[in-house]
BALUMTI-113657 format. One record per residue: residue number from 1; residue in one letter; y, x, z of N, C-alpha, C in turn. Coordinates in nm, 3 decimals, m for minus. Example, Ala and Ser with C-alpha at 12.3 -4.5 7.8 and 13.67 -1.06 7.14 Angstrom:
// residues 2
<1, "A", <m0.569, 1.319, 0.780>, <m0.450, 1.230, 0.780>, <m0.330, 1.320, 0.780>>
<2, "S", <m0.225, 1.285, 0.708>, <m0.106, 1.367, 0.714>, <0.003, 1.290, 0.787>>
//
This chain:
// residues 81
<1, "M", <m2.119, 0.173, 1.304>, <m2.185, 0.054, 1.253>, <m2.095, m0.069, 1.265>>
<2, "G", <m2.013, m0.074, 1.369>, <m1.925, m0.189, 1.390>, <m1.821, m0.203, 1.280>>
<3, "I", <m1.771, m0.091, 1.230>, <m1.670, m0.095, 1.123>, <m1.732, m0.152, 0.996>>
<4, "I", <m1.854, m0.112, 0.966>, <m1.921, m0.161, 0.845>, <m1.944, m0.311, 0.854>>
<5, "V", <m1.985, m0.359, 0.970>, <m2.007, m0.502, 0.988>, <m1.875, m0.577, 0.975>>
<6, "M", <m1.767, m0.523, 1.034>, <m1.637, m0.587, 1.025>, <m1.591, m0.595, 0.879>>
<7, "L", <m1.609, m0.488, 0.803>, <m1.572, m0.489, 0.661>, <m1.657, m0.588, 0.582>>
<8, "L", <m1.784, m0.596, 0.613>, <m1.873, m0.689, 0.545>, <m1.834, m0.833, 0.576>>
<9, "V", <m1.809, m0.864, 0.702>, <m1.766, m0.999, 0.741>, <m1.632, m1.031, 0.674>>
<10, "G", <m1.540, m0.936, 0.673>, <m1.411, m0.957, 0.609>, <m1.424, m0.984, 0.461>>
<11, "A", <m1.508, m0.908, 0.394>, <m1.528, m0.927, 0.249>, <m1.588, m1.063, 0.219>>
<12, "I", <m1.689, m1.102, 0.294>, <m1.754, m1.231, 0.271>, <m1.657, m1.345, 0.302>>
<13, "A", <m1.587, m1.335, 0.415>, <m1.493, m1.441, 0.454>, <m1.378, m1.452, 0.354>>
<14, "G", <m1.326, m1.339, 0.309>, <m1.218, m1.341, 0.210>, <m1.263, m1.401, 0.078>>
<15, "W", <m1.384, m1.367, 0.035>, <m1.437, m1.423, m0.088>, <m1.457, m1.574, m0.074>>
<16, "L", <m1.516, m1.618, 0.037>, <m1.537, m1.761, 0.060>, <m1.405, m1.836, 0.064>>
<17, "A", <m1.307, m1.780, 0.132>, <m1.176, m1.846, 0.139>, <m1.113, m1.854, 0.000>>
<18, "G", <m1.130, m1.751, m0.081>, <m1.080, m1.754, m0.218>, <m1.148, m1.861, m0.301>>
<19, "Q", <m1.275, m1.889, m0.273>, <m1.347, m1.994, m0.344>, <m1.302, m2.133, m0.297>>
<20, "I", <m1.271, m2.146, m0.169>, <m1.228, m2.274, m0.114>, <m1.086, m2.306, m0.160>>
<21, "I", <m0.997, m2.209, m0.150>, <m0.859, m2.225, m0.197>, <m0.857, m2.167, m0.339>>
<22, "K", <m0.873, m2.252, m0.436>, <m0.888, m2.208, m0.575>, <m0.766, m2.130, m0.622>>
<23, "G", <m0.791, m2.028, m0.703>, <m0.685, m1.952, m0.764>, <m0.638, m1.833, m0.684>>
<24, "Y", <m0.701, m1.805, m0.570>, <m0.657, m1.692, m0.489>, <m0.773, m1.595, m0.471>>
<25, "G", <m0.785, m1.502, m0.562>, <m0.879, m1.394, m0.549>, <m0.799, m1.264, m0.551>>
<26, "F", <m0.822, m1.178, m0.457>, <m0.744, m1.056, m0.445>, <m0.826, m0.932, m0.473>>
<27, "G", <m0.944, m0.945, m0.527>, <m1.029, m0.829, m0.548>, <m1.101, m0.793, m0.419>>
<28, "L", <m1.184, m0.693, m0.424>, <m1.266, m0.657, m0.308>, <m1.182, m0.615, m0.189>>
<29, "V", <m1.090, m0.522, m0.209>, <m1.009, m0.473, m0.098>, <m0.920, m0.585, m0.043>>
<30, "G", <m0.860, m0.662, m0.132>, <m0.775, m0.773, m0.090>, <m0.852, m0.878, m0.012>>
<31, "N", <m0.975, m0.908, m0.057>, <m1.059, m1.004, 0.014>, <m1.096, m0.954, 0.152>>
<32, "I", <m1.123, m0.825, 0.165>, <m1.154, m0.768, 0.296>, <m1.034, m0.783, 0.389>>
<33, "V", <m0.915, m0.751, 0.338>, <m0.794, m0.763, 0.419>, <m0.769, m0.908, 0.459>>
<34, "V", <m0.782, m1.000, 0.362>, <m0.763, m1.142, 0.392>, <m0.864, m1.189, 0.496>>
<35, "G", <m0.988, m1.146, 0.484>, <m1.092, m1.185, 0.579>, <m1.066, m1.131, 0.718>>
<36, "I", <m1.023, m1.006, 0.728>, <m0.997, m0.946, 0.860>, <m0.875, m1.010, 0.924>>
<37, "V", <m0.768, m1.028, 0.847>, <m0.649, m1.095, 0.900>, <m0.683, m1.239, 0.936>>
<38, "G", <m0.764, m1.304, 0.854>, <m0.808, m1.440, 0.884>, <m0.888, m1.449, 1.012>>
<39, "A", <m0.972, m1.351, 1.037>, <m1.048, m1.348, 1.162>, <m0.954, m1.333, 1.281>>
<40, "F", <m0.852, m1.251, 1.265>, <m0.754, m1.233, 1.372>, <m0.679, m1.365, 1.398>>
<41, "I", <m0.637, m1.431, 1.291>, <m0.567, m1.559, 1.304>, <m0.657, m1.663, 1.371>>
<42, "A", <m0.780, m1.670, 1.327>, <m0.875, m1.765, 1.385>, <m0.901, m1.733, 1.532>>
<43, "G", <m0.905, m1.605, 1.565>, <m0.925, m1.565, 1.704>, <m0.810, m1.607, 1.794>>
<44, "L", <m0.692, m1.618, 1.738>, <m0.576, m1.664, 1.815>, <m0.568, m1.816, 1.823>>
<45, "I", <m0.596, m1.883, 1.712>, <m0.572, m2.028, 1.704>, <m0.690, m2.111, 1.754>>
<46, "L", <m0.809, m2.083, 1.709>, <m0.924, m2.170, 1.735>, <m0.957, m2.187, 1.883>>
<47, "P", <m0.957, m2.081, 1.964>, <m0.986, m2.105, 2.107>, <m0.881, m2.191, 2.176>>
<48, "R", <m0.757, m2.185, 2.131>, <m0.650, m2.264, 2.192>, <m0.665, m2.413, 2.165>>
<49, "I", <m0.729, m2.449, 2.053>, <m0.750, m2.590, 2.023>, <m0.889, m2.637, 2.066>>
<50, "G", <m0.962, m2.551, 2.131>, <m1.091, m2.589, 2.186>, <m1.208, m2.578, 2.091>>
<51, "F", <m1.192, m2.503, 1.984>, <m1.301, m2.486, 1.887>, <m1.365, m2.350, 1.910>>
<52, "G", <m1.478, m2.349, 1.976>, <m1.547, m2.224, 2.003>, <m1.682, m2.220, 1.937>>
<53, "M", <m1.726, m2.102, 1.902>, <m1.856, m2.083, 1.840>, <m1.932, m1.979, 1.920>>
<54, "G", <m2.060, m1.979, 1.901>, <m2.140, m1.876, 1.962>, <m2.122, m1.744, 1.889>>
<55, "G", <m2.191, m1.644, 1.936>, <m2.183, m1.514, 1.871>, <m2.276, m1.505, 1.752>>
<56, "G", <m2.275, m1.393, 1.690>, <m2.365, m1.371, 1.578>, <m2.290, m1.351, 1.449>>
<57, "F", <m2.363, m1.302, 1.351>, <m2.306, m1.267, 1.222>, <m2.256, m1.390, 1.147>>
<58, "L", <m2.336, m1.495, 1.143>, <m2.298, m1.617, 1.072>, <m2.177, m1.684, 1.136>>
<59, "A", <m2.173, m1.688, 1.268>, <m2.058, m1.745, 1.337>, <m1.932, m1.664, 1.309>>
<60, "A", <m1.944, m1.533, 1.301>, <m1.829, m1.447, 1.270>, <m1.777, m1.475, 1.130>>
<61, "I", <m1.867, m1.496, 1.036>, <m1.827, m1.526, 0.899>, <m1.755, m1.661, 0.893>>
<62, "I", <m1.810, m1.761, 0.959>, <m1.747, m1.894, 0.960>, <m1.610, m1.887, 1.026>>
<63, "H", <m1.603, m1.820, 1.137>, <m1.477, m1.802, 1.212>, <m1.372, m1.735, 1.124>>
<64, "A", <m1.409, m1.624, 1.062>, <m1.316, m1.550, 0.977>, <m1.278, m1.629, 0.853>>
<65, "T", <m1.371, m1.706, 0.798>, <m1.341, m1.787, 0.680>, <m1.240, m1.894, 0.712>>
<66, "I", <m1.252, m1.959, 0.826>, <m1.155, m2.061, 0.867>, <m1.016, m1.999, 0.878>>
<67, "G", <m1.008, m1.883, 0.941>, <m0.879, m1.815, 0.952>, <m0.825, m1.770, 0.818>>
<68, "A", <m0.912, m1.724, 0.729>, <m0.868, m1.680, 0.597>, <m0.820, m1.797, 0.512>>
<69, "V", <m0.883, m1.912, 0.526>, <m0.837, m2.032, 0.455>, <m0.698, m2.070, 0.504>>
<70, "I", <m0.677, m2.065, 0.635>, <m0.545, m2.093, 0.691>, <m0.443, m1.994, 0.634>>
<71, "L", <m0.478, m1.866, 0.630>, <m0.389, m1.764, 0.578>, <m0.356, m1.789, 0.431>>
<72, "L", <m0.455, m1.818, 0.348>, <m0.431, m1.842, 0.206>, <m0.348, m1.968, 0.185>>
<73, "F", <m0.370, m2.070, 0.267>, <m0.290, m2.191, 0.258>, <m0.144, m2.161, 0.289>>
<74, "L", <m0.120, m2.081, 0.393>, <0.017, m2.044, 0.427>, <0.080, m1.958, 0.318>>
<75, "L", <0.003, m1.866, 0.261>, <0.054, m1.785, 0.151>, <0.091, m1.871, 0.031>>
<76, "R", <0.009, m1.971, 0.003>, <0.039, m2.062, m0.109>, <0.167, m2.140, m0.083>>
<77, "L", <0.187, m2.184, 0.042>, <0.311, m2.256, 0.076>, <0.433, m2.168, 0.059>>
<78, "V", <0.423, m2.044, 0.107>, <0.536, m1.952, 0.098>, <0.564, m1.916, m0.047>>
<79, "K", <0.462, m1.895, m0.126>, <0.478, m1.856, m0.265>, <0.538, m1.967, m0.349>>
<80, "S", <0.502, m2.092, m0.320>, <0.552, m2.204, m0.398>, <0.693, m2.246, m0.356>>
<81, "A", <0.739, m2.201, m0.240>, <0.872, m2.241, m0.192>, <0.982, m2.159, m0.256>>
//
């Protein structure tokens, strides 16, 4: 059950990040990967700057979306350079 929830959170977060950073949609599988990698990035960065959230499904989506937006922003910088 945990894998399904992780994939669902990744897909939603990747899709939301693609909507926030216009022009970056990677399809379903790509969005899941972006969301999962974004959650990992957010898990490393956000606690270090003092931004913590409670648990739960919605908090996980927000957390992963923030990380995915950071990831897409970095990808856009690298791609344009």
